[in-house]
KEKE-3310 file (N, C-alpha, C; in steps of 0.2 Angstrom, whole numbers, plus 5000, padded with zeros to 4 digits):
npx = (5753:5745:5744:5735:5722:5709:5691:5684:5693:5695:5682:5681:5690:5684:5673:5679:5680:5668:5665:5674:5669:5656:5659:5665:5654:5646:5655:5655:5642:5640:5651:5655:5644:5636:5623:5608:5594:5579:5582:5583:5591:5602:5608:5619:5625:5634:5625:5630:5636:5625:5624:5632:5626:5614:5618:5623:5611:5604:5612:5610:5597:5597:5605:5595:5589:5576:5571:5578:5584:5588:5599:5603:5618:5626:5639:5638:5625:5626:5636:5629:5619:5627:5632:5621:5613:5610:5622:5616:5605:5611:5613:5604:5598:5586:5569:5563:5574:5581:5571:5571:5584:5586:5575:5577:5589:5585:5577:5586:5593:5606:5620:5626:5639:5643:5657:5662:5669:5672:5687:5689:5676:5670:5678:5682:5670:5663:5670:5664:5651:5648:5654:5647:5635:5638:5641:5629:5621:5627:5625:5611:5605:5603:5600:5604:5618:5622:5619:5629:5641:5641:5640:5627:5622:5626:5639:5647:5660:5663:5672:5668:5671:5670:5669:5676:5683:5691:5699:5706:5715:5721:5727:5733:5726:5712:5695:5686:5696:5703:5693:5692:5705:5704:5694:5701:5711:5704:5698:5709:5714:5704:5705:5698:5700:5704:5701:5692:5686:5680:5685:5698:5697:5693:5706:5713:5708:5712:5726:5726:5726:5738:5745:5736:5736:5749:5751:5740:5744:5756:5750:5753:5758:5760:5764:5777:5781:5792:5800:5810:5804:5801:5791:5788:5781:5772:5760:5748:5741:5725:5721:5717:5715:5710:5716:5710:5704:5703:5689:5673:5660:5643:5633:5623:5629:5633:5645:5655:5663:5669:5676:5681:5693:5703:5717:5722:5727:5720:5717:5709:5716:5722:5714:5719:5733:5742:5756:5768:5774:5767:5768:5759:5759:5752:5740:5724:5708:5693:5677:5675:5686:5704:5717:5734:5751:5753:5754:5752:5753:5753:5747:5745:5735:5727:5725:5736:5742:5744:5747:5746:5751:5741:5724:5722:5711:5701:5707:5707:5693:5691:5698:5692:5679:5670:5668:5677:5684:5697:5705:5713:5705:5709:5722:5731:5740:5749:5758:5770:5771:5759:5746:5740:5749:5760:5755:5758:5749:5740:5725:5716:5706:5700:5697:5705:5718:5721:5723:5735:5744:5751:5740:5732:5717:5707:5694:5680:5682:5683:5671:5672:5686:5690:5690:5675:5669:5658:5647:5646:5641:5642:5647:5653:5663:5671:5676:5684:5694:5692:5689:5675:5665:5657:5663:5675:5690:5702:5720:5735:5751:5761:5777:5790:5801:5796:5797:5790:5788:5784:5780:5780:5771:5781:5791:5799:5805:5799:5802:5790:5787:5798:5807:5795:5788:5781:5789:5792:5791:5802:5817)
npy = (5658:5669:5667:5674:5678:5689:5689:5692:5689:5675:5671:5675:5666:5654:5656:5655:5642:5637:5633:5621:5613:5611:5603:5592:5587:5583:5574:5563:5559:5555:5547:5541:5534:5532:5535:5528:5529:5533:5528:5525:5535:5536:5547:5549:5560:5573:5585:5598:5600:5603:5612:5607:5594:5598:5601:5589:5582:5589:5586:5573:5571:5578:5568:5559:5552:5543:5546:5554:5550:5557:5555:5561:5565:5569:5574:5580:5576:5562:5560:5565:5555:5543:5546:5546:5535:5518:5504:5492:5496:5498:5486:5482:5486:5498:5493:5501:5507:5496:5492:5503:5504:5491:5490:5500:5496:5484:5489:5492:5504:5516:5520:5534:5539:5552:5558:5566:5571:5575:5570:5569:5567:5558:5557:5551:5543:5527:5516:5504:5506:5514:5504:5493:5497:5499:5485:5479:5485:5480:5467:5465:5472:5464:5463:5476:5476:5465:5469:5479:5472:5461:5466:5470:5483:5499:5509:5523:5531:5547:5562:5577:5593:5597:5609:5605:5594:5600:5609:5600:5594:5605:5614:5626:5637:5648:5643:5644:5646:5635:5626:5630:5626:5612:5609:5611:5602:5590:5591:5590:5577:5569:5571:5581:5594:5600:5604:5595:5583:5571:5565:5564:5554:5543:5541:5539:5527:5519:5517:5508:5496:5490:5487:5478:5468:5463:5458:5448:5440:5434:5426:5425:5415:5420:5435:5444:5456:5469:5481:5495:5499:5488:5480:5464:5453:5439:5436:5424:5420:5417:5402:5405:5419:5436:5451:5467:5484:5502:5506:5497:5485:5482:5467:5468:5475:5489:5501:5508:5518:5513:5521:5537:5548:5535:5524:5512:5495:5479:5464:5449:5441:5424:5419:5411:5411:5421:5428:5434:5451:5467:5484:5499:5514:5526:5536:5528:5532:5527:5524:5536:5538:5539:5529:5527:5524:5509:5491:5474:5457:5442:5425:5410:5416:5423:5438:5438:5446:5463:5481:5498:5515:5525:5523:5509:5502:5504:5498:5485:5483:5482:5471:5461:5462:5452:5435:5433:5444:5446:5441:5444:5453:5460:5465:5478:5487:5502:5515:5526:5537:5543:5556:5560:5555:5562:5575:5576:5577:5573:5566:5561:5552:5537:5535:5544:5543:5529:5529:5534:5525:5509:5496:5485:5476:5472:5460:5458:5450:5452:5446:5447:5446:5433:5419:5416:5420:5429:5422:5414:5408:5415:5406:5397:5406:5408:5395:5394:5403:5416:5429:5431:5443:5455:5467:5478:5485:5496:5498:5507:5503:5507:5510:5522:5515:5503:5486:5474:5457:5446:5429:5415:5399:5390:5394:5405:5421:5437:5454:5466:5478:5491:5501:5507:5509:5503:5490:5488:5500:5507:5514)
npz = (5642:5653:5671:5677:5671:5667:5671:5660:5649:5651:5648:5634:5629:5632:5624:5611:5609:5605:5592:5590:5601:5597:5585:5591:5598:5588:5582:5592:5592:5579:5576:5588:5594:5583:5578:5572:5560:5568:5580:5598:5609:5623:5634:5647:5659:5668:5677:5678:5665:5657:5646:5636:5634:5629:5616:5612:5611:5602:5591:5590:5586:5574:5567:5565:5576:5585:5597:5612:5627:5643:5656:5672:5681:5697:5707:5721:5725:5724:5734:5746:5746:5748:5761:5769:5768:5771:5769:5765:5757:5745:5739:5731:5716:5712:5707:5697:5691:5685:5676:5668:5662:5657:5648:5639:5633:5628:5618:5608:5610:5608:5619:5626:5636:5646:5654:5668:5683:5700:5706:5720:5725:5734:5745:5761:5761:5764:5754:5751:5749:5736:5727:5730:5725:5711:5708:5710:5701:5689:5690:5691:5681:5669:5655:5650:5654:5647:5634:5632:5634:5625:5612:5608:5609:5603:5611:5619:5628:5633:5637:5647:5654:5672:5685:5697:5694:5684:5691:5699:5689:5684:5696:5699:5693:5691:5693:5681:5671:5673:5668:5655:5651:5653:5644:5632:5633:5633:5620:5612:5615:5610:5597:5591:5589:5577:5559:5553:5562:5561:5549:5553:5563:5556:5550:5561:5566:5556:5559:5569:5563:5558:5570:5576:5566:5566:5579:5580:5570:5576:5586:5600:5614:5627:5636:5642:5654:5659:5669:5676:5688:5696:5690:5685:5676:5670:5658:5652:5637:5629:5619:5603:5605:5601:5596:5598:5595:5592:5582:5585:5582:5582:5584:5575:5565:5566:5566:5579:5591:5606:5616:5617:5620:5612:5612:5612:5609:5612:5622:5629:5642:5646:5660:5670:5670:5674:5682:5694:5698:5697:5695:5697:5687:5688:5697:5702:5700:5707:5710:5716:5724:5727:5722:5725:5720:5720:5720:5713:5716:5707:5706:5698:5691:5700:5710:5724:5733:5738:5739:5743:5744:5746:5748:5750:5755:5745:5734:5739:5740:5726:5721:5729:5724:5718:5715:5704:5702:5705:5695:5679:5666:5655:5644:5638:5626:5623:5616:5622:5615:5612:5610:5623:5633:5629:5632:5645:5656:5670:5671:5681:5678:5672:5659:5651:5657:5655:5642:5641:5644:5644:5650:5662:5667:5680:5682:5672:5656:5637:5626:5612:5610:5608:5598:5591:5603:5605:5603:5613:5630:5646:5655:5646:5640:5652:5654:5643:5646:5647:5658:5669:5677:5688:5687:5680:5680:5676:5677:5676:5669:5661:5661:5657:5653:5649:5645:5634:5630:5618:5619:5609:5605:5602:5610:5606:5608:5606:5603:5608:5614:5617:5628:5631:5619:5603:5597:5583:5578:5582:5578)
capx = (5747:5746:5740:5730:5718:5703:5685:5682:5698:5693:5675:5682:5693:5679:5669:5683:5680:5661:5665:5677:5665:5650:5661:5665:5647:5644:5659:5653:5636:5641:5657:5655:5638:5634:5616:5604:5588:5573:5585:5583:5598:5602:5614:5620:5630:5634:5621:5634:5637:5619:5625:5635:5621:5609:5621:5623:5604:5602:5615:5607:5591:5599:5607:5590:5587:5569:5570:5583:5583:5594:5600:5608:5622:5628:5643:5635:5619:5629:5639:5623:5616:5631:5633:5615:5609:5614:5625:5611:5601:5614:5614:5598:5596:5578:5565:5562:5581:5582:5566:5573:5590:5585:5570:5581:5594:5581:5574:5591:5596:5613:5621:5632:5640:5648:5660:5665:5667:5677:5691:5688:5669:5668:5683:5679:5664:5665:5671:5660:5644:5648:5656:5641:5630:5640:5641:5622:5618:5630:5622:5604:5602:5606:5599:5608:5625:5624:5619:5635:5646:5640:5639:5620:5620:5632:5639:5653:5661:5667:5673:5667:5674:5666:5674:5680:5688:5696:5704:5711:5720:5725:5726:5735:5722:5705:5690:5684:5701:5704:5688:5694:5711:5702:5691:5706:5715:5699:5697:5715:5714:5699:5707:5692:5702:5705:5695:5688:5687:5677:5690:5704:5695:5694:5713:5716:5706:5716:5732:5726:5725:5744:5747:5732:5738:5755:5749:5736:5748:5760:5746:5758:5756:5761:5767:5781:5782:5797:5802:5814:5801:5800:5787:5791:5775:5770:5752:5747:5735:5721:5721:5712:5713:5710:5718:5705:5706:5700:5682:5670:5654:5638:5631:5619:5633:5634:5651:5655:5669:5667:5680:5684:5698:5706:5724:5724:5726:5719:5714:5708:5721:5720:5713:5722:5740:5746:5761:5773:5772:5766:5768:5755:5763:5748:5735:5718:5702:5688:5671:5675:5692:5710:5722:5741:5757:5751:5757:5749:5756:5748:5750:5739:5730:5724:5729:5737:5744:5744:5747:5745:5752:5735:5718:5722:5705:5698:5710:5705:5687:5691:5701:5687:5672:5666:5672:5682:5687:5704:5708:5713:5701:5711:5729:5731:5746:5749:5764:5771:5771:5752:5745:5738:5755:5764:5753:5761:5744:5737:5718:5713:5700:5703:5695:5710:5724:5722:5725:5742:5749:5749:5737:5729:5711:5704:5687:5677:5685:5679:5669:5675:5693:5691:5687:5668:5667:5652:5641:5647:5638:5647:5651:5658:5669:5675:5679:5689:5699:5690:5686:5668:5665:5653:5667:5681:5694:5709:5725:5740:5757:5766:5782:5793:5806:5793:5798:5785:5791:5779:5782:5777:5770:5787:5796:5803:5804:5799:5801:5784:5788:5805:5807:5788:5786:5780:5796:5792:5791:5808:5822)
capy = (5661:5672:5663:5679:5681:5692:5685:5693:5686:5668:5671:5675:5660:5649:5657:5653:5635:5636:5629:5615:5609:5609:5598:5587:5584:5580:5568:5558:5557:5551:5541:5537:5529:5531:5535:5526:5532:5531:5524:5528:5537:5537:5551:5550:5566:5577:5591:5604:5601:5603:5616:5602:5589:5601:5601:5582:5580:5592:5583:5566:5572:5579:5562:5554:5548:5544:5549:5554:5550:5560:5553:5566:5563:5575:5572:5582:5572:5556:5560:5565:5548:5538:5548:5546:5529:5512:5500:5487:5499:5498:5479:5480:5491:5499:5490:5506:5508:5490:5492:5509:5502:5485:5491:5504:5491:5479:5493:5494:5510:5518:5523:5539:5541:5558:5558:5572:5570:5577:5564:5569:5568:5553:5556:5550:5539:5520:5514:5498:5508:5515:5498:5488:5500:5497:5478:5477:5487:5476:5460:5465:5475:5460:5465:5482:5474:5460:5472:5482:5467:5456:5469:5471:5490:5503:5514:5526:5535:5553:5567:5584:5596:5600:5613:5602:5590:5604:5612:5595:5593:5612:5617:5633:5641:5650:5638:5645:5645:5628:5623:5631:5622:5605:5608:5611:5595:5585:5591:5588:5570:5566:5573:5585:5601:5602:5607:5589:5578:5564:5562:5562:5548:5538:5540:5536:5520:5515:5516:5502:5490:5487:5483:5472:5463:5460:5454:5443:5435:5430:5422:5423:5411:5424:5441:5446:5463:5471:5488:5496:5500:5482:5475:5457:5449:5435:5435:5420:5422:5411:5399:5409:5426:5441:5458:5472:5491:5507:5505:5491:5484:5478:5461:5470:5478:5496:5503:5513:5519:5513:5526:5543:5545:5528:5523:5505:5488:5475:5457:5446:5435:5418:5421:5407:5411:5427:5427:5439:5457:5473:5491:5505:5520:5532:5535:5525:5534:5522:5525:5543:5538:5539:5524:5529:5520:5502:5485:5468:5451:5437:5418:5406:5420:5427:5442:5435:5451:5470:5486:5505:5521:5528:5520:5502:5499:5504:5492:5478:5482:5480:5464:5457:5464:5446:5429:5433:5451:5445:5439:5449:5452:5464:5468:5483:5490:5509:5518:5532:5543:5546:5563:5560:5554:5568:5581:5577:5579:5567:5568:5558:5549:5531:5536:5547:5540:5523:5530:5537:5520:5501:5495:5479:5477:5467:5459:5454:5450:5453:5440:5448:5445:5426:5417:5413:5421:5433:5417:5409:5410:5417:5400:5395:5410:5406:5389:5396:5407:5424:5430:5434:5446:5460:5473:5479:5491:5497:5502:5509:5500:5508:5515:5524:5510:5496:5481:5469:5452:5441:5422:5410:5393:5386:5397:5410:5427:5442:5461:5469:5485:5493:5508:5510:5510:5497:5488:5488:5507:5510:5514)
capz = (5644:5660:5676:5681:5666:5669:5669:5653:5645:5651:5644:5627:5627:5631:5618:5605:5609:5603:5586:5591:5605:5593:5581:5596:5599:5581:5582:5597:5590:5572:5576:5594:5595:5576:5578:5567:5559:5572:5586:5604:5611:5630:5636:5654:5659:5674:5676:5677:5658:5653:5640:5631:5633:5624:5609:5610:5610:5595:5585:5589:5582:5567:5564:5564:5582:5586:5604:5616:5635:5646:5663:5675:5687:5701:5713:5727:5727:5726:5741:5751:5746:5752:5768:5773:5767:5774:5764:5763:5752:5738:5737:5726:5711:5712:5701:5692:5687:5681:5671:5664:5659:5653:5643:5634:5630:5624:5612:5604:5611:5609:5625:5626:5643:5646:5661:5671:5690:5705:5709:5727:5727:5739:5750:5767:5761:5764:5747:5750:5746:5728:5724:5730:5720:5704:5707:5710:5694:5684:5691:5691:5675:5665:5648:5649:5654:5641:5628:5631:5634:5620:5606:5605:5609:5602:5616:5619:5634:5631:5643:5647:5660:5677:5688:5702:5690:5680:5696:5701:5684:5684:5702:5699:5689:5694:5691:5674:5667:5673:5664:5648:5649:5652:5638:5627:5633:5630:5613:5609:5616:5606:5590:5589:5589:5570:5555:5551:5567:5558:5545:5558:5567:5551:5549:5567:5566:5552:5562:5574:5559:5558:5576:5577:5561:5568:5585:5578:5566:5580:5590:5606:5620:5633:5636:5648:5656:5664:5669:5682:5694:5699:5687:5682:5676:5664:5656:5647:5632:5627:5612:5599:5607:5596:5598:5596:5596:5588:5582:5586:5578:5585:5581:5569:5560:5567:5568:5584:5595:5613:5620:5613:5615:5612:5609:5615:5606:5618:5621:5636:5643:5650:5667:5675:5669:5676:5688:5695:5701:5693:5698:5694:5686:5688:5702:5700:5703:5707:5715:5719:5728:5723:5724:5723:5722:5722:5716:5714:5715:5705:5706:5696:5688:5705:5714:5730:5738:5735:5744:5741:5748:5748:5745:5750:5756:5739:5730:5742:5737:5719:5721:5732:5723:5718:5715:5699:5701:5707:5689:5674:5660:5649:5644:5633:5624:5621:5615:5626:5610:5611:5612:5630:5636:5627:5635:5652:5661:5674:5671:5686:5676:5668:5651:5648:5659:5653:5635:5641:5647:5644:5656:5663:5670:5684:5681:5666:5649:5631:5621:5605:5610:5608:5592:5593:5609:5605:5603:5619:5636:5651:5657:5641:5640:5658:5652:5638:5649:5647:5664:5669:5683:5688:5687:5676:5683:5672:5680:5672:5671:5656:5663:5651:5651:5649:5639:5633:5625:5616:5619:5605:5607:5602:5615:5603:5611:5601:5606:5606:5617:5619:5631:5631:5612:5599:5594:5576:5576:5585:5573)
cpx = (5747:5742:5735:5726:5712:5697:5683:5687:5696:5686:5676:5686:5688:5674:5672:5682:5673:5661:5668:5672:5659:5653:5662:5659:5645:5648:5657:5646:5636:5646:5657:5650:5635:5626:5612:5597:5582:5576:5584:5590:5597:5609:5614:5626:5629:5630:5624:5636:5631:5620:5628:5630:5616:5612:5621:5616:5602:5605:5612:5601:5592:5602:5602:5587:5579:5567:5576:5581:5589:5593:5605:5612:5624:5632:5640:5630:5621:5632:5634:5620:5620:5632:5627:5611:5613:5617:5620:5607:5604:5615:5609:5597:5588:5575:5564:5568:5582:5577:5569:5579:5589:5580:5573:5586:5590:5578:5579:5594:5604:5614:5627:5633:5645:5650:5663:5664:5673:5680:5690:5681:5667:5674:5680:5673:5667:5665:5666:5653:5644:5650:5651:5636:5632:5639:5633:5619:5621:5627:5615:5601:5605:5606:5604:5615:5627:5624:5626:5641:5646:5638:5632:5618:5627:5632:5646:5654:5666:5667:5670:5669:5669:5671:5679:5685:5693:5701:5708:5716:5724:5724:5728:5732:5715:5700:5688:5690:5704:5699:5690:5700:5709:5698:5696:5710:5710:5698:5703:5716:5710:5700:5701:5694:5704:5699:5690:5689:5685:5682:5696:5703:5695:5701:5716:5714:5710:5723:5732:5727:5732:5746:5743:5734:5744:5754:5745:5740:5753:5756:5751:5754:5756:5764:5771:5783:5787:5798:5806:5811:5799:5795:5790:5785:5774:5763:5751:5741:5731:5722:5715:5710:5714:5712:5713:5708:5703:5692:5679:5664:5649:5636:5627:5623:5634:5641:5651:5662:5667:5670:5682:5686:5699:5713:5726:5723:5726:5717:5713:5713:5718:5719:5717:5730:5744:5750:5766:5770:5772:5765:5764:5760:5759:5743:5728:5712:5696:5683:5672:5681:5698:5715:5729:5746:5756:5754:5752:5753:5751:5752:5744:5734:5727:5728:5730:5740:5744:5745:5747:5747:5746:5729:5718:5716:5700:5701:5708:5698:5686:5693:5695:5680:5667:5671:5678:5685:5694:5708:5708:5708:5703:5718:5729:5738:5745:5755:5764:5771:5764:5751:5743:5744:5759:5762:5756:5755:5742:5729:5714:5706:5703:5702:5702:5717:5726:5725:5732:5747:5746:5745:5734:5722:5709:5697:5686:5681:5680:5677:5672:5682:5695:5687:5680:5666:5660:5646:5641:5643:5644:5651:5655:5664:5673:5679:5685:5694:5698:5686:5679:5667:5660:5656:5672:5684:5701:5714:5731:5747:5763:5771:5786:5798:5803:5795:5793:5788:5785:5783:5778:5776:5776:5793:5800:5801:5804:5798:5794:5784:5795:5805:5800:5785:5785:5787:5797:5792:5798:5813:5829)
cpy = (5663:5667:5668:5682:5684:5687:5686:5690:5678:5667:5671:5669:5654:5650:5655:5646:5633:5631:5622:5610:5607:5603:5592:5583:5580:5573:5562:5555:5552:5546:5537:5532:5528:5530:5533:5529:5529:5528:5528:5529:5539:5541:5552:5555:5570:5584:5597:5605:5601:5607:5611:5597:5592:5600:5594:5580:5583:5588:5576:5566:5574:5573:5557:5550:5549:5547:5549:5555:5553:5558:5558:5563:5570:5572:5574:5578:5565:5555:5560:5558:5543:5540:5546:5539:5523:5508:5495:5489:5497:5491:5477:5486:5492:5496:5495:5507:5502:5490:5498:5506:5496:5486:5496:5500:5487:5482:5494:5500:5510:5522:5528:5541:5547:5558:5564:5572:5573:5571:5564:5569:5564:5552:5556:5545:5532:5518:5508:5500:5509:5508:5493:5491:5498:5489:5476:5479:5482:5469:5460:5468:5471:5461:5471:5480:5470:5464:5476:5477:5463:5459:5470:5478:5494:5508:5517:5530:5541:5557:5574:5587:5598:5604:5610:5597:5594:5607:5607:5594:5599:5616:5624:5638:5642:5645:5639:5644:5638:5624:5624:5626:5614:5604:5607:5604:5589:5585:5589:5580:5566:5568:5577:5593:5604:5603:5601:5583:5571:5561:5560:5556:5542:5536:5537:5529:5516:5513:5510:5496:5486:5483:5477:5466:5459:5455:5448:5438:5431:5425:5420:5419:5415:5430:5442:5453:5464:5478:5489:5497:5494:5477:5469:5453:5445:5434:5430:5422:5416:5408:5403:5416:5430:5448:5463:5479:5496:5506:5498:5491:5480:5472:5462:5474:5486:5497:5508:5513:5519:5518:5531:5548:5538:5528:5516:5500:5483:5468:5455:5441:5429:5419:5417:5407:5417:5426:5432:5445:5463:5479:5496:5511:5527:5530:5532:5529:5529:5524:5531:5543:5537:5534:5526:5524:5513:5497:5479:5462:5445:5430:5414:5410:5425:5432:5439:5440:5457:5475:5493:5510:5524:5524:5512:5499:5499:5498:5485:5477:5480:5473:5459:5458:5458:5440:5429:5439:5451:5443:5445:5448:5456:5465:5472:5486:5497:5512:5524:5538:5546:5553:5564:5560:5560:5574:5582:5578:5572:5569:5565:5555:5543:5532:5539:5544:5533:5523:5533:5531:5513:5500:5487:5481:5471:5466:5456:5455:5452:5447:5441:5447:5437:5424:5413:5415:5425:5428:5413:5412:5412:5411:5397:5399:5409:5400:5389:5401:5414:5425:5433:5437:5452:5467:5473:5486:5491:5500:5502:5507:5502:5513:5517:5519:5503:5492:5475:5464:5447:5434:5417:5403:5388:5389:5403:5417:5433:5449:5464:5477:5486:5500:5511:5512:5503:5496:5489:5496:5511:5509:5511)
cpz = (5652:5665:5680:5675:5670:5667:5662:5648:5645:5647:5637:5625:5627:5625:5611:5604:5606:5597:5587:5596:5601:5588:5585:5597:5593:5580:5586:5595:5583:5572:5582:5595:5588:5576:5572:5566:5564:5578:5592:5606:5619:5631:5644:5655:5666:5673:5675:5670:5654:5646:5634:5629:5628:5617:5607:5608:5603:5590:5584:5585:5575:5563:5563:5570:5583:5592:5608:5623:5638:5654:5666:5680:5691:5707:5720:5730:5728:5733:5746:5752:5750:5759:5772:5772:5768:5768:5761:5757:5745:5736:5732:5722:5711:5706:5695:5688:5683:5675:5666:5659:5654:5647:5637:5630:5625:5617:5607:5604:5610:5615:5625:5634:5643:5653:5662:5679:5694:5707:5716:5730:5733:5744:5757:5767:5761:5757:5746:5747:5739:5725:5724:5725:5713:5703:5706:5703:5689:5684:5689:5685:5670:5657:5646:5649:5648:5635:5626:5630:5628:5613:5603:5605:5607:5609:5616:5626:5632:5637:5641:5654:5665:5681:5693:5699:5687:5685:5699:5696:5684:5690:5703:5696:5693:5690:5684:5669:5667:5668:5657:5646:5649:5646:5632:5627:5631:5623:5609:5609:5612:5599:5587:5589:5582:5566:5553:5556:5564:5554:5548:5561:5562:5550:5555:5568:5562:5555:5567:5570:5559:5564:5577:5572:5563:5574:5584:5574:5570:5584:5596:5611:5626:5632:5643:5649:5661:5664:5676:5688:5698:5696:5684:5682:5669:5663:5651:5643:5630:5620:5608:5601:5601:5599:5594:5597:5591:5588:5583:5582:5582:5581:5575:5564:5560:5570:5574:5588:5603:5618:5615:5619:5616:5609:5610:5609:5612:5617:5628:5637:5646:5657:5672:5675:5669:5682:5688:5698:5696:5697:5694:5693:5687:5694:5698:5703:5702:5713:5719:5724:5724:5726:5721:5725:5724:5717:5718:5712:5713:5705:5703:5693:5693:5708:5721:5735:5734:5741:5740:5746:5751:5744:5745:5751:5749:5734:5733:5740:5730:5718:5724:5730:5721:5717:5710:5698:5703:5701:5684:5668:5654:5650:5638:5632:5621:5621:5619:5622:5609:5613:5620:5634:5635:5631:5642:5657:5664:5674:5677:5684:5671:5661:5648:5650:5657:5645:5635:5643:5645:5650:5656:5667:5674:5683:5675:5660:5643:5627:5614:5605:5610:5602:5594:5599:5610:5605:5609:5625:5641:5654:5652:5640:5646:5657:5647:5640:5649:5653:5664:5676:5682:5688:5682:5677:5680:5677:5676:5674:5666:5658:5657:5648:5650:5643:5639:5628:5624:5616:5614:5608:5607:5606:5612:5607:5606:5604:5604:5608:5619:5621:5630:5624:5608:5596:5587:5573:5579:5580:5576)
residu = (MET:SER:LYS:HIS:LEU:THR:ALA:ALA:GLU:VAL:ALA:ALA:LEU:LEU:ASP:SER:LEU:ARG:LYS:PRO:ILE:GLU:GLN:TYR:ALA:GLU:LEU:VAL:VAL:LYS:LYS:GLY:ILE:ASN:VAL:GLN:PRO:GLY:GLN:GLU:VAL:VAL:VAL:THR:ALA:PRO:ILE:GLU:ARG:ALA:ASP:PHE:VAL:ARG:GLN:LEU:VAL:ALA:LYS:ALA:TYR:GLU:ALA:GLY:ALA:GLY:HIS:VAL:THR:THR:LEU:TRP:THR:ASP:ASP:ALA:LEU:ALA:ARG:LEU:GLU:TYR:GLN:ASN:VAL:SER:LEU:SER:TYR:PHE:GLU:HIS:THR:PRO:ALA:TRP:LYS:ARG:GLU:GLN:LEU:ASP:SER:LEU:ALA:GLU:SER:GLY:ALA:ALA:PHE:LEU:MET:VAL:VAL:GLY:THR:ASP:PRO:HIS:ALA:LEU:ASP:GLY:ILE:ASP:PRO:ALA:LYS:PRO:MET:THR:ALA:ILE:ARG:ALA:ARG:ASN:GLU:GLN:CYS:ALA:VAL:TYR:ARG:ASN:GLY:LEU:ASP:PHE:GLY:LYS:ASN:ALA:TRP:SER:ILE:VAL:GLY:ALA:PRO:ILE:GLU:LYS:TRP:ALA:THR:THR:VAL:PHE:PRO:HIS:TYR:ALA:PRO:GLN:GLU:ALA:VAL:TYR:ARG:LEU:TRP:ARG:ALA:ILE:LEU:LEU:ALA:ALA:ARG:ALA:ASP:GLY:ALA:ASP:PRO:GLN:THR:GLU:TRP:GLU:ARG:HIS:ASP:ALA:THR:PHE:GLN:LYS:ASN:LYS:ARG:ILE:LEU:ASN:GLY:TYR:ALA:PHE:ASP:ALA:LEU:ARG:TYR:THR:SER:SER:ASN:GLY:THR:ASN:LEU:GLU:VAL:GLY:LEU:ASN:GLU:GLY:HIS:ILE:TRP:GLY:GLY:GLY:GLY:ALA:CYS:THR:VAL:GLY:GLY:THR:ALA:PHE:PHE:PRO:ASN:MET:PRO:THR:GLU:GLU:VAL:PHE:THR:SER:PRO:ASP:ARG:THR:ARG:THR:SER:GLY:VAL:VAL:HIS:ALA:VAL:MET:PRO:LEU:VAL:HIS:ALA:GLY:ARG:ILE:VAL:ARG:ASP:PHE:TRP:LEU:ARG:PHE:ASP:GLY:GLY:ARG:VAL:VAL:ASP:PHE:ASP:ALA:VAL:GLU:GLY:CYS:ASP:VAL:LEU:LYS:GLY:ILE:VAL:GLU:ALA:ASP:GLU:HIS:SER:CYS:TYR:LEU:GLY:GLU:CYS:ALA:LEU:ILE:SER:LYS:ASP:THR:PRO:ILE:ARG:GLN:SER:GLY:LEU:LEU:PHE:TYR:HIS:THR:LEU:TYR:ASP:GLU:ASN:ALA:SER:CYS:HIS:LEU:ALA:LEU:GLY:THR:GLY:PHE:PRO:GLU:CYS:LEU:GLU:GLY:GLY:VAL:ALA:MET:SER:GLN:GLN:GLU:LEU:LEU:ALA:HIS:GLY:VAL:ASN:GLN:SER:HIS:THR:HIS:VAL:ASP:PHE:MET:ILE:GLY:ALA:ASP:ASP:LEU:GLU:VAL:THR:GLY:ILE:THR:LYS:SER:GLY:GLU:GLU:VAL:PRO:VAL:PHE:VAL:ASP:GLY:ARG:TRP:ALA:TRP:SER:VAL:SER)
# end
């Protein structure tokens, strides 16, 4: 395709995506959050993509939603707020926002989060402000947070392009052509570019079952990660840990996909048994800032040292966000053969980049990744090794030559990943 398309040509290309985008909207409503008859649906989305949100709302009502609430986001307004308001303001989530989120969660709402943001939106902004706001919401909107964390509410995070995000991913193209290209990449990553995306997702979900069955069958005591970039890390696993991936299910029995796209099989490690050094292989975008070329050193489960070529202050804020944010809450395994990795694109958004690479996450772990965990309190989960924090930040570690070895309770070493791929898929 030419790099110098006319406006009319780009408009025609965008128009050609009308049907796939409509199918994508239906996919995320029916498979992502799986709207139930009479249910409240909450859509959070960038105002720049109001056109797509209208399709989502229409599909939600077609699926039987009782009511749809729309919450808008805007990078420019967020920047103005952080520029002009003192840090102390962000320490408390306003009462109206707490009531809004908690009451919606308590009503059994399904939450659909449409992400699309400028990776440079908050360049120059004190990272403590957005991170404080995030922490305050997660601490103070307890019903909402617990509803998502403990399987009481269906939820899904999906993507839609905005112009400044698109031109970051595709910097050599005019804005509207970049938006077109990012739409194409999003549809491909979400397996929504074919004739029947919903059936495709049913097949995709089935592919997770083999890997989960094998991993859960081994019941490893630990995983060892090594790669030529200097990663040499051992991650202990909890007694009774469970590997998840693909679709999830609420405690009430509603199936949903928390992330679309998703390629990962994941569990929550023993928060006290991570040791060694790990190097990130992709930039991390967090709170409107970019962290590049960073590493972390663990001892006794804690991050004890770290550095980054860019964004070290952001990394420091992540590690020190709260008492337990310096411990791991997730380890996820993803083959380098996935569509996102094979696309060669850096999306500058964790939803996509984490699905291109094995990753770890600092912060809170998952109750469903421990036998009986969903019925446990936060203190009980902590006592059983599942980290509890007010944050959860993924970072990508899946180098092309990553080796992952599973260590059984008897000390047997079993290859899990060889050269960045599942060992049992390598011929």
